matplotlib code that plots the C-alpha trace (Angstrom):
import matplotlib.pyplot as plt

x = [-21.3, -20.2, -22.8, -21.7, -20.7, -16.8, -14.5, -12.8, -15.0, -13.9, -13.5, -11.4, -8.8, -9.8, -6.9, -7.9, -11.6, -10.5, -9.0, -11.8, -14.6, -12.3, -12.5, -16.3, -17.5, -15.4, -13.7, -9.9, -7.2, -3.6, -1.7, 1.3, 3.0, 4.5, 2.3, -0.1, -3.8, -6.2, -9.4, -12.6, -15.5, -17.5, -14.7, -14.4, -17.9, -17.7, -14.9, -16.9, -19.8, -17.0, -15.9, -19.2, -20.2, -16.7, -16.5, -20.0, -18.7, -15.2, -17.0, -19.8, -16.8, -15.5, -13.0, -12.0, -10.4, -6.8, -4.1, -0.7, 2.1, 2.7, 6.6, 8.4, 11.7, 14.0, 15.2, 11.6, 11.6, 14.7, 13.6, 11.5, 13.9, 11.1, 9.2, 11.9, 12.8, 9.4, 8.8, 12.6, 12.3, 9.0, 9.9, 9.9, 12.1, 12.8, 16.4, 16.2, 13.7, 14.0, 14.5, 16.9, 17.3, 20.8, 23.3, 21.2, 17.8, 16.6, 15.4, 17.6, 17.3, 19.3, 19.0, 19.8, 18.0, 19.7, 17.6, 15.6, 12.0, 10.2, 6.7, 4.2, 4.3, 2.3, 2.3, 2.7, 6.1, 4.9, 1.7, 3.7, 5.9, 2.9, 1.2, 4.5, 3.8, 0.1, 0.1, 1.3, -1.3, -3.7, -6.4, -5.2, -6.0, -7.4, -6.4, -8.5, -7.6, -8.4, -6.9, -8.0, -5.3, -3.1, 0.3, 3.1, 4.7, 6.7, 4.8, 6.6, 4.0, 0.6, -2.9, -5.7, -7.1, -5.2, -1.8, -0.5, 2.4, 0.1, -3.4, -5.9, -6.8, -7.8, -5.5, -6.6, -4.0, -4.8, -3.1, -4.0, -3.1, -3.3, -2.6, -6.1, -7.6, -5.3, -6.1, -10.0, -9.7, -7.9, -10.5, -13.2, -11.9, -11.4, -15.3, -16.1, -14.3, -15.8, -19.4, -18.8, -17.6, -20.4, -23.0, -22.3, -20.0, -22.1, -18.6, -18.3, -15.2, -13.0, -11.3, -8.3, -5.0, -2.1, 1.0, 4.2, 5.6, 2.6, 2.3, 2.6, 6.5, 6.7, 3.6, 2.9, -0.2, -2.0, -5.9, -7.3, -10.4, -9.9, -12.4, -12.4, -12.6, -14.3, -11.0, -10.6, -8.0, -7.8, -7.7, -6.8, -9.8, -8.5, -6.1, -5.7, -2.7, -1.5, 1.4, 1.9, 4.5, 7.0, 6.2, 5.9, 9.1, 10.8, 9.1, 8.8, 4.9, 4.5, 2.0, 1.8, -0.5, -3.0, -0.4, 2.0, 4.2, 5.9, 4.6, 4.7, 1.2, 0.1, -0.7, -2.9, -3.3, -5.6, -6.7, -8.7, -7.6, -9.1, -8.1, -11.6, -13.2, -11.3, -12.4, -15.7, -15.5, -13.9, -16.5, -19.8, -18.9, -20.0, -19.4, -21.5, -19.6, -19.8, -22.4, -22.7, -24.2, -27.0, -25.3, -22.5, -23.9, -23.5, -26.8, -29.1, -32.4, -31.6, -34.8, -34.4, -37.0, -38.1, -40.0, -40.1, -42.2, -41.6, -44.8, -44.1, -40.9, -42.7, -45.1, -42.4, -40.0, -42.6, -43.2, -39.5, -39.1, -42.0, -40.7, -37.5, -38.7, -40.9, -38.0, -35.7, -38.1, -37.9, -35.0, -33.0, -29.9, -30.7, -30.4, -32.4, -32.5, -29.9, -31.9, -30.7, -32.6, -30.4, -32.0, -29.0, -29.9, -28.4, -29.5, -31.5, -29.7, -26.3, -27.4, -29.0, -25.9, -23.6, -25.6, -25.4, -21.6, -21.2, -23.4, -26.5, -28.6, -31.9, -33.0, -36.4, -37.8, -40.5, -42.5, -45.6, -46.9, -46.0, -47.6, -50.9, -50.7, -49.7, -46.7, -43.0, -40.4, -37.9, -34.6, -32.5, -28.8, -28.6, -30.9, -30.5, -30.4, -33.5, -35.5, -38.1, -40.8, -43.6, -44.2, -47.4, -46.2, -48.1, -46.2, -42.5, -41.4, -42.6, -41.6, -38.4, -36.6, -37.6, -36.5, -32.6, -33.0, -33.2, -30.6, -28.3, -28.9, -29.0, -25.6, -24.1, -25.9, -24.5, -21.0, -21.3, -22.6, -19.6, -17.3, -18.8, -18.5, -14.7, -14.0, -12.5, -10.7, -8.1, -5.8, -2.3, 0.2, -0.4, -3.7, -2.8, -0.8, -3.2, -6.1, -3.7, -1.9, -4.4, -3.2, -4.8, -8.2, -11.6, -12.9, -9.5, -8.3, -10.1, -9.7, -8.2, -8.5, -5.5, -3.9, -0.3, 2.0, 2.9, 6.4, 8.8, 8.6, 4.9, 5.6, 8.6, 6.4, 3.8, 5.6, 5.9, 2.3, 2.1, 0.1, 0.4, -1.4, -3.9, -5.2, -6.3, -10.2, -11.6, -15.1, -16.6, -16.4, -12.9, -10.6, -7.0, -4.4, -1.0, 0.7, 0.7, 4.4, 6.0, 3.9, 3.6, 0.2, -1.8, -5.3, -7.3, -6.9, -5.7, -6.8, -4.5, -5.0, -3.4, -3.6, -3.6]
y = [-35.6, -32.5, -29.9, -30.0, -32.6, -31.2, -31.0, -28.6, -25.8, -22.9, -20.5, -23.1, -24.2, -23.1, -24.9, -28.2, -27.5, -27.0, -30.6, -32.1, -30.7, -32.2, -35.5, -35.5, -34.7, -37.2, -34.9, -35.8, -37.4, -37.1, -39.4, -41.7, -39.3, -36.6, -33.2, -34.8, -35.4, -38.1, -36.2, -38.5, -39.1, -36.4, -34.0, -34.7, -34.5, -31.0, -30.2, -31.7, -29.2, -26.3, -27.5, -27.8, -24.5, -22.8, -24.8, -23.5, -19.9, -20.5, -21.6, -18.8, -16.3, -18.1, -20.7, -23.7, -26.7, -28.4, -30.4, -30.0, -32.0, -32.6, -32.4, -28.9, -28.8, -27.1, -24.9, -23.7, -22.2, -20.2, -18.3, -15.8, -14.9, -13.7, -16.8, -19.3, -17.2, -17.2, -21.0, -22.4, -23.4, -25.3, -27.4, -31.3, -32.2, -35.4, -36.6, -39.9, -42.3, -45.8, -47.9, -50.9, -53.6, -52.6, -55.6, -55.2, -55.8, -52.6, -50.2, -47.4, -44.6, -44.7, -43.6, -40.0, -37.3, -35.1, -31.9, -32.2, -32.2, -29.9, -31.4, -28.7, -26.1, -23.6, -24.0, -20.7, -21.4, -24.9, -23.7, -20.5, -22.8, -24.1, -20.7, -20.0, -22.6, -22.0, -18.5, -17.0, -14.2, -12.0, -14.1, -16.7, -14.2, -14.3, -17.4, -18.5, -21.9, -23.5, -26.6, -28.7, -30.2, -31.0, -29.1, -29.8, -27.3, -28.7, -27.9, -29.2, -27.8, -29.0, -28.4, -30.2, -28.0, -25.2, -26.0, -29.3, -30.5, -31.6, -30.1, -29.7, -26.5, -25.0, -22.7, -20.4, -18.9, -16.6, -14.6, -11.3, -8.7, -5.6, -4.8, -3.3, -6.8, -8.7, -6.2, -6.5, -10.5, -10.2, -8.3, -10.3, -13.4, -11.7, -10.9, -14.6, -15.6, -12.8, -13.9, -17.5, -16.8, -14.9, -16.2, -20.1, -20.3, -17.9, -16.1, -12.4, -11.2, -8.0, -7.7, -5.8, -5.5, -7.0, -5.0, -5.1, -7.9, -10.1, -10.0, -13.7, -14.2, -12.6, -10.7, -6.8, -6.9, -9.4, -9.1, -11.3, -11.8, -12.2, -13.7, -13.2, -16.4, -17.1, -16.5, -12.9, -13.9, -13.2, -16.3, -15.5, -17.4, -16.9, -14.8, -13.4, -11.8, -9.6, -10.9, -8.0, -9.2, -10.7, -14.6, -13.5, -12.3, -14.9, -17.7, -15.8, -15.6, -13.5, -12.9, -10.8, -7.8, -6.6, -4.2, -7.1, -6.0, -8.8, -8.1, -9.9, -11.1, -9.8, -12.8, -13.9, -16.3, -17.0, -19.9, -21.2, -24.4, -26.9, -24.2, -23.0, -26.2, -25.0, -21.6, -23.0, -24.8, -21.9, -19.3, -21.5, -24.6, -24.4, -26.3, -29.1, -29.6, -28.6, -26.3, -26.4, -23.8, -25.6, -24.3, -26.6, -29.3, -32.6, -33.7, -30.8, -32.7, -35.9, -38.0, -40.1, -43.1, -44.0, -47.6, -50.4, -53.4, -54.7, -53.3, -49.8, -50.1, -50.7, -47.4, -45.3, -46.4, -45.8, -42.4, -41.5, -42.8, -40.7, -37.6, -37.9, -37.9, -34.9, -33.2, -34.4, -32.5, -29.3, -26.7, -24.9, -22.7, -23.5, -27.5, -30.0, -30.7, -33.0, -35.6, -38.8, -41.3, -42.6, -46.4, -47.7, -50.0, -48.1, -46.0, -43.2, -40.6, -41.8, -41.1, -37.9, -36.6, -37.9, -35.6, -32.7, -33.1, -33.4, -30.3, -31.4, -28.3, -30.0, -33.5, -34.8, -37.6, -39.6, -42.1, -43.8, -41.1, -38.4, -40.2, -40.5, -36.7, -35.8, -34.2, -34.2, -33.3, -31.0, -29.8, -27.1, -27.2, -23.4, -23.6, -25.8, -29.4, -30.1, -27.2, -29.2, -27.9, -30.0, -29.3, -30.8, -33.6, -32.6, -29.2, -29.8, -30.4, -27.2, -25.2, -27.0, -24.4, -21.5, -22.8, -23.6, -19.9, -18.8, -20.9, -19.9, -16.2, -16.5, -18.0, -15.1, -12.3, -14.0, -14.0, -10.6, -9.3, -11.1, -9.3, -6.1, -6.6, -7.2, -4.6, -1.0, 1.9, 2.9, 6.3, 5.4, 2.8, 2.8, 2.0, -1.1, -2.5, -1.8, -3.6, -6.7, -6.8, -8.6, -11.7, -14.4, -16.5, -16.4, -12.7, -11.1, -9.4, -8.8, -6.5, -3.0, -0.6, 1.6, 4.1, 2.5, 2.9, 0.0, 0.2, -2.3, -0.2, -1.1, -5.0, -4.3, -2.4, -5.0, -7.9, -8.3, -8.7, -11.2, -8.8, -8.3, -5.9, -8.4, -6.1, -2.4, -2.8, -1.7, -1.0, 1.2, 4.7, 5.8, 8.9, 9.6, 9.9, 9.5, 6.3, 5.5, 4.3, 6.4, 9.4, 9.1, 10.0, 7.1, 7.4, 5.0, 2.5, -1.1, -4.0, -5.2, -8.5, -11.8, -14.6, -18.2]
z = [-31.2, -33.3, -34.3, -37.9, -40.7, -41.0, -38.2, -37.6, -38.6, -40.7, -37.6, -35.9, -38.8, -42.4, -44.1, -42.5, -43.0, -46.7, -46.6, -44.8, -47.2, -50.3, -48.3, -47.3, -50.6, -52.2, -54.6, -54.8, -52.8, -52.7, -55.3, -54.6, -57.0, -54.9, -55.5, -57.7, -57.0, -58.1, -59.2, -58.1, -60.3, -58.5, -58.5, -61.9, -62.8, -61.7, -63.6, -66.7, -66.3, -66.1, -69.4, -71.2, -70.4, -71.1, -74.3, -75.5, -74.6, -76.5, -79.5, -79.3, -79.4, -82.7, -80.9, -82.1, -80.1, -81.1, -79.3, -78.9, -77.7, -74.2, -74.6, -75.8, -77.0, -74.5, -77.3, -78.1, -74.5, -74.7, -77.6, -75.3, -72.5, -69.9, -70.7, -69.8, -66.8, -65.1, -65.6, -65.2, -61.7, -62.1, -65.3, -65.3, -68.0, -69.7, -70.8, -71.7, -74.0, -72.8, -69.8, -69.6, -66.7, -64.8, -63.3, -60.1, -61.7, -61.4, -64.1, -65.3, -68.0, -70.9, -74.5, -73.8, -76.0, -78.2, -76.5, -73.4, -73.7, -71.3, -70.0, -70.8, -68.3, -70.8, -74.6, -76.1, -77.7, -79.0, -80.3, -81.8, -83.6, -85.3, -86.0, -87.7, -90.4, -90.6, -91.0, -94.2, -95.3, -93.6, -94.8, -92.2, -89.6, -86.9, -85.5, -82.5, -80.7, -77.4, -76.0, -73.3, -71.7, -68.5, -67.5, -65.0, -62.9, -59.9, -56.4, -53.4, -51.2, -52.7, -51.6, -53.6, -56.4, -55.3, -56.1, -57.7, -59.5, -62.2, -62.9, -65.7, -67.7, -70.8, -72.9, -75.5, -78.1, -80.8, -83.4, -84.9, -87.4, -85.6, -81.8, -81.2, -82.3, -79.9, -77.0, -77.8, -77.9, -74.5, -72.9, -74.4, -73.3, -69.5, -69.9, -70.8, -67.4, -65.4, -66.8, -66.2, -62.6, -61.6, -63.7, -63.2, -60.3, -58.2, -57.5, -57.8, -58.9, -59.5, -63.1, -64.0, -65.1, -62.8, -62.1, -63.9, -60.9, -61.6, -65.1, -67.3, -68.3, -71.5, -71.7, -72.4, -70.1, -68.1, -66.6, -64.2, -62.5, -58.3, -56.3, -52.6, -50.5, -47.2, -45.1, -46.7, -49.0, -53.0, -55.4, -58.8, -60.8, -64.5, -66.5, -69.8, -71.9, -74.3, -75.5, -78.0, -80.8, -78.4, -78.9, -82.7, -83.1, -81.2, -83.2, -86.5, -86.5, -89.5, -92.4, -95.7, -95.1, -97.5, -98.6, -99.3, -96.6, -94.1, -90.5, -87.1, -85.8, -82.0, -80.1, -76.8, -74.3, -71.8, -69.3, -66.1, -64.8, -61.8, -59.6, -59.9, -57.8, -55.1, -55.6, -55.4, -52.2, -50.4, -51.6, -51.0, -48.5, -45.0, -42.1, -43.5, -46.6, -50.3, -51.7, -55.2, -57.4, -59.6, -63.1, -62.3, -59.9, -61.7, -60.1, -59.5, -57.5, -55.9, -55.2, -52.3, -51.9, -48.7, -48.2, -45.9, -47.6, -51.4, -52.1, -50.7, -53.0, -56.2, -55.7, -54.5, -57.3, -59.8, -58.6, -58.5, -62.2, -63.1, -61.5, -62.7, -66.2, -65.5, -64.0, -67.3, -69.5, -67.6, -68.2, -65.9, -67.5, -71.1, -70.1, -69.0, -65.3, -64.2, -61.6, -60.2, -58.2, -55.2, -54.6, -52.7, -50.0, -47.1, -44.1, -45.1, -42.7, -44.2, -47.6, -47.1, -45.3, -48.3, -50.8, -48.2, -47.9, -51.9, -52.1, -54.0, -54.6, -53.8, -52.3, -52.4, -50.1, -51.2, -49.2, -48.9, -46.8, -49.3, -52.1, -50.0, -49.1, -52.8, -51.5, -51.6, -48.9, -50.3, -48.6, -50.2, -49.6, -49.3, -46.1, -42.8, -43.4, -41.5, -43.2, -45.0, -47.5, -48.4, -52.3, -54.5, -56.0, -59.2, -59.2, -58.3, -61.8, -63.0, -59.9, -59.6, -62.6, -60.6, -57.1, -58.9, -60.0, -56.3, -55.0, -57.9, -57.1, -53.4, -53.7, -55.5, -53.7, -50.2, -51.7, -52.9, -49.6, -47.9, -50.2, -49.5, -45.8, -46.0, -48.5, -47.4, -49.1, -47.2, -47.5, -45.8, -45.8, -42.0, -42.4, -44.9, -41.8, -39.5, -41.8, -42.2, -39.3, -37.3, -38.8, -41.1, -40.8, -40.8, -39.8, -40.6, -43.7, -47.1, -50.0, -49.4, -52.2, -52.1, -54.2, -55.1, -57.9, -60.2, -58.3, -56.8, -53.6, -53.2, -53.1, -50.6, -48.2, -47.7, -48.4, -44.5, -44.5, -47.1, -48.9, -52.7, -55.5, -56.8, -59.8, -60.6, -61.0, -64.3, -63.3, -60.6, -59.6, -58.3, -58.4, -58.9, -56.1, -54.8, -54.2, -50.4, -50.4, -53.0, -53.5, -57.1, -58.7, -59.6, -61.9, -59.7, -56.8, -56.9, -54.9, -52.2, -50.5, -49.0, -51.9, -52.8]

ax = plt.figure().add_subplot(projection="3d")
ax.plot(x, y, z, "-o")
ax.set_aspect("equal")
plt.show()
């Protein structure tokens, strides 16, 4: 018998371990459509939690939700040259508008469209076309809109949540009267993402601008938050783009200024996706399965009734329902505690391990002996599966918020400590090659803070290592130096890593 619920373990085969965690937690599976996934109820419930929190944060910063078409005329993408170049190889294109039965009885596409329609890879162009209609005066600005939607970008080597042809996301699009206001918005939303990642996902991130080669197609500047996974690789967990006037000029998004002069708007876009679920898995899961930070757990506490006779069942279920109501009246993270009673008729051990693998933060077993002693048996997902603690039944509901907060904080601190252990400051190209030359996998690689210029020569030097510049950190003490590849002066270090 294996010692862990997930096989292989992280150390044995990290990519396969990830797939097995997704399967064991019942989050998603491959669909009959190549490259696409089916997000199962537990996985979608986690995404709904993320949506709920982010949507509140967006509205608190003045944004409204809207919805725009899935289909984008090909000519719209052609209006911004760098944009179409960046997405051309990933686009799905609709060329016909109906099906007919052929002579062999099979369906064939007919009714060729006058203009091909691209299935939304991102919405800058279609939203820009509407902004050009809606914005006439400085009084119409700023325009702050977010969209929750799906997008399609062909992916031939899919990995559940990390890379799929279709995925879910949100995309914010804003228009402003001045460059300064647009830059302020870009950085504001970067900070929203960083706060969400660290406070709610318990995932420490490095935030900063990307080098030119990594910018969003058509953007003046792209900023990202980068998180370290347990194999030392970086995962880009969110991006915020300052688009300057590039898209405004391409789509004639103009406004009459206070002086009456006609000017082009300054625009931004920003987004995160279901990739964040993959990030949570690779930040917190262990060899027993998923481990969810309480703030995004669909169920924060699961109550497991234990009984043998109908008489015991009646007493135990009454106690469970009472505790469920008490917990629901308590609050954690400015919300009622989410609690579930699992009264399914199945082996207790199977039930326990299902909740372990699905990452429920707190499990509470309640049986006749517990009721007689006036205490419940509590187990935390962030500790060993057999590490039980007896908590007085009358006190559990009042103590639960503090326990959940301790779990949330502890998960962040462990991830932060792991990142610190795997982060180095290097002073030469030779040191970069030595650090990353050991290969990939658990216990290897990490983040290297290095002086490098924003220059194609840097990418060429480290491409054999599959290492890229992730971002230039905006925070933390650092000093100017010279690029380890080109010798050019640079104001501060960049983060180098392998990435997803």
